[in-house]
N, C-alpha and C positions, 0 to 999 in steps of 0.2 A: 504494500500500500504506500502511496506517496506520502512524504512528510507533511505536505500541505493539508492533506485529508485528515491525517492523524491530529494535527494541531487544531483544525476546525472541530474535530470530534471532541477533543479535550475541552476546548473552550465552550462548546455547546453543552456538554455534560455538566461543566462547572456552572454555567448560567441556569440550567434546569434545576440543579441542586439548590442554588440560591433562591430560585423562584419557589421551590417547595418550602424552604425555610421561611420565606416572606409570607407565603400563604398560610402557614400555621400560626402566624402572629394574630393576636386578637385585635384586629384593626377593622375599621369600616371597610366595606367591600370596595368602595370607590378608591380608598387609600391603598388597599391591597393591589388593585389593578394598576394604580399609578406606579408603585414600586416594582411590581412584576414587569411591567412594560419597560421601565428604566433598566432593570437588570438584564433584559434581553436586548434592548436597543443600544446600550453602550458598546458591548463587544461586536454587535452586528455592524454598527456604524464604523468602528475602527477597522474591522476586517474588510469591509467594502471600500473604505477610503484608501487603505494600504494597497489593495489590489488595483484600484484606479491609478494610484501613484506609480505602481510598478508597470502597469500597462501603458501609461503615458511616457514612461522613461524618466519620470521625475526622480525616482529612487531606483537604483539598480537592484535586480532581484537577488543577486549574490552579495552577502555581507562583505566579502573580500573586496568587491569593486566599489563599495560605498565610501564616501568621504567621512570625516569625523562627525560632522553635523548630521549627516544621514544615518550614521550608526546610533547617535543619540536619539534621533527620532524613532528609529526602529526599536531601540531598547525601551523607550518610554511607552510606545504603543503596545509592545509585547507585555510589559508590566500591567498596563491598563486592561488588556484582554482578560487577564485573570483577576486582577484586583478590582476592576470596575463593578462586577456583580457583588463582590464581597462588601465594597463600600456602600452600595445600595442597601444591602442587608443590614449593615450596621446603622444606616440612616433610618431604616424601618423600625429597628429595635429602639433606637433613641426616640423616635416619634411615639412609639407605644409607651415608653416610660414617661415621656412628657405628658402624654394624654392621661396616664394614671395619676401623675402629680397634679394635673389640672383638676381631675375629678376629686382628689383628696382636698385640694384647696377650696373647691366649691362646697364640699361637705362641711368645712369649717367656716363657712360664710365669708370667705375671701373671694374677691373678684379675680377671675382667671383671664389673662390676655389670650386672645385668639390668634 
């Protein structure tokens, strides 16, 4: 199997795992969908944009042929391919905790900022 296909498979499985973790959070359905779509959209956008850059010749396909700035761009995008869905999951968890704190504040008759 091609390395590209394996990388896409790993990134897809990572995004799906993060979507499952987000869906298990006790959030409103609309909020769950927002975070799930973000967890899928971030790596999808990065994969498509990198393939476009490579197809246009903006960034060489082989890392050996890339300049220093192109290597940094490749490194940052590869980190975001895996870390992007994780960051969205962390944001969903923080959102849930903020929501719980808000409910607790309302129970003690304090006003909660929306």
